[in-house]
C-alpha positions as CSV (number, residue, x, y, z in Angstrom):
1,M,0.0,-0.1,-0.2
2,G,2.5,2.8,-1.3
3,R,4.9,4.5,0.7
4,V,4.8,5.4,4.0
5,V,3.1,8.8,4.8
6,S,3.4,11.2,7.9
7,Y,0.4,12.7,8.9
8,F,-1.1,14.9,11.5
9,A,-4.6,14.2,12.8
10,A,-6.3,17.5,15.0
11,A,-9.4,16.6,16.7
12,L,-11.8,20.0,16.8
13,V,-14.5,19.6,18.9
14,R,-17.1,22.1,20.1
15,P,-19.1,21.0,23.6
16,R,-21.6,23.6,24.6
17,R,-19.3,26.6,24.7
18,G,-16.0,26.7,23.0
19,W,-13.6,24.5,21.5
20,V,-11.2,21.6,22.7
21,A,-8.4,20.3,20.4
22,A,-6.4,17.5,20.7
23,E,-4.1,15.5,18.4
24,L,-5.1,11.5,17.7
25,D,-3.4,8.5,16.5
26,L,-4.6,6.9,13.9
27,D,-2.3,4.3,13.3
28,E,-4.5,1.4,14.5
29,I,-7.9,2.8,12.8
30,E,-9.8,0.3,10.4
31,D,-12.1,2.7,9.0
32,A,-13.7,5.8,9.0
33,D,-16.0,4.6,11.9
34,A,-12.9,3.9,14.2
35,A,-11.9,7.5,13.5
36,A,-14.9,8.8,14.8
37,D,-14.9,6.6,17.7
38,L,-11.5,8.4,18.7
39,L,-13.3,11.7,18.0
40,R,-16.1,10.9,20.2
41,E,-13.9,10.1,23.1
42,V,-12.6,13.8,22.9
43,E,-15.5,15.3,24.2
44,P,-18.5,12.7,24.1
45,D,-21.1,15.5,24.4
46,A,-20.0,17.6,21.9
47,D,-22.5,19.2,19.6
48,L,-20.0,19.3,16.8
49,A,-17.0,17.5,16.1
50,L,-14.4,17.6,13.4
51,L,-11.2,15.5,12.4
52,F,-8.7,17.0,10.1
53,V,-6.2,14.6,8.8
54,E,-3.0,16.2,6.9
55,A,-0.6,14.0,5.1
56,D,2.8,15.2,3.6
57,D,1.8,18.3,2.6
58,E,-0.4,17.0,-0.1
59,Y,-3.6,15.4,1.2
60,L,-6.5,16.5,3.6
61,V,-9.4,14.7,5.0
62,V,-12.0,16.1,7.4
63,L,-14.6,14.1,9.2
64,R,-17.3,15.3,10.6
65,L,-19.7,14.1,13.8
66,D,-23.0,16.5,14.5
67,G,-24.2,15.1,18.1
68,G,-22.1,12.2,18.0
69,D,-23.9,10.7,15.3
70,E,-23.8,10.9,11.5
71,L,-20.7,10.7,10.0
72,R,-19.8,12.8,7.3
73,V,-16.4,12.5,5.2
74,F,-14.3,14.5,2.7
75,G,-10.5,13.7,0.9
76,S,-9.2,16.1,-1.3
77,D,-7.8,13.8,-3.1
78,A,-8.6,9.8,-3.5
79,S,-5.1,9.2,-4.2
80,F,-4.5,9.4,-0.4
81,A,-6.0,5.6,-0.5
82,D,-3.7,4.6,-2.2
83,E,-0.6,6.0,-0.8
84,S,-1.3,5.3,2.7
85,R,-3.3,2.6,5.1
86,V,-4.7,5.5,6.8
87,G,-6.0,7.1,4.1
88,A,-7.3,4.0,2.8
89,A,-9.2,3.5,5.7
90,L,-10.5,7.4,5.9
91,L,-11.3,7.2,2.3
92,V,-12.6,3.4,1.5
93,D,-15.6,3.3,0.2
94,L,-16.4,7.3,-0.7
95,E,-17.0,8.2,-4.5
96,E,-15.9,10.8,-6.0
97,A,-17.2,14.2,-4.9
98,D,-19.5,16.1,-6.3
99,V,-17.5,19.1,-8.0
100,P,-19.4,22.3,-9.2
101,A,-18.7,23.3,-12.5
102,A,-15.8,25.9,-12.1
103,D,-16.1,29.0,-14.8
104,D,-13.8,29.5,-17.5
105,D,-11.6,31.7,-16.1
106,D,-11.4,29.9,-12.9
107,E,-7.2,29.4,-12.3
108,E,-8.5,26.3,-9.7
109,S,-10.2,24.5,-12.6
110,D,-7.2,22.4,-14.2
111,V,-6.3,20.7,-10.8
112,M,-4.9,17.1,-11.0
113,S,-6.7,15.8,-7.4
114,Q,-9.8,13.7,-7.3
115,P,-12.1,15.1,-4.2
116,V,-13.7,12.6,-2.9
117,G,-16.8,12.5,-0.4
118,D,-19.3,15.2,1.2
119,T,-18.2,18.4,-0.2
120,D,-21.0,20.1,1.4
121,L,-19.8,18.9,5.3
122,L,-19.4,22.2,6.5
123,A,-21.4,24.4,4.6
124,D,-23.7,25.4,7.4
125,V,-20.6,26.4,9.5
126,G,-19.5,29.0,7.0
127,V,-17.6,26.8,4.4
128,S,-19.4,26.1,1.2
129,A,-18.7,23.1,-1.0
130,R,-17.3,25.5,-3.9
131,D,-15.1,27.3,-0.9
132,L,-13.8,24.0,0.6
133,L,-12.7,22.7,-3.0
134,A,-11.3,25.7,-3.8
135,L,-9.2,25.9,-0.9
136,C,-8.1,22.5,-1.7
137,A,-7.2,23.4,-4.9
138,H,-5.6,26.7,-4.4
139,E,-1.9,26.7,-6.0
140,G,0.6,26.7,-3.2
141,M,-1.9,26.3,-0.2
142,L,-0.8,23.1,2.1
143,P,-3.1,21.1,3.5
144,S,-2.4,22.6,7.0
145,D,-3.0,26.0,5.7
146,V,-6.7,24.4,4.6
147,M,-7.1,23.2,7.6
148,L,-6.2,26.7,9.2
149,E,-8.4,28.5,7.1
150,I,-11.7,26.3,7.7
151,S,-10.6,26.6,11.6
152,R,-10.8,30.1,11.1
153,K,-14.1,30.1,9.6
154,V,-15.8,27.9,12.5
155,G,-14.4,29.8,15.1
156,A,-11.6,27.1,16.3
157,A,-8.5,28.9,14.9
158,D,-7.1,29.8,18.7
159,A,-7.7,25.8,19.6
160,L,-6.0,24.6,16.3
161,T,-2.9,26.8,16.7
162,E,-2.6,26.1,20.7
163,L,-2.4,22.5,19.4
164,R,0.1,22.8,17.0
165,G,2.6,25.3,19.0
166,E,1.9,28.3,16.9
């Protein structure tokens, strides 16, 4: 299953007030449901829980749980599943993402990645499908940059930067 891929997995969970951040070890997970179980353990009563997995400055996966239920997953590039056991566990069974049509003068329209999963998983918290795809496709923007930008939009940037020691 490809090469060894380094990753950083950041859980951002919102209990009744504020955000709680924790780094998760995904080395032993078998699938996205197992990752969701680890996410639930961070704050079992959280109304919103997000897990960001960034790998090798190349791939980003976002998992979302609402109220501990209904798992939704987005991956910036399906090839992460071929590159890593963690990628395969998180992205298995996801279908190609429904990518909104790009404008002809949209510079990001010729990106080689193949997003998978639910592009709308953050729409209700300020990151539309189009915005998510544009962030992932923006030239020069690393997955860690995308993760930080999303956390800013949802109000969790302070928790993430503290977790990362920035």
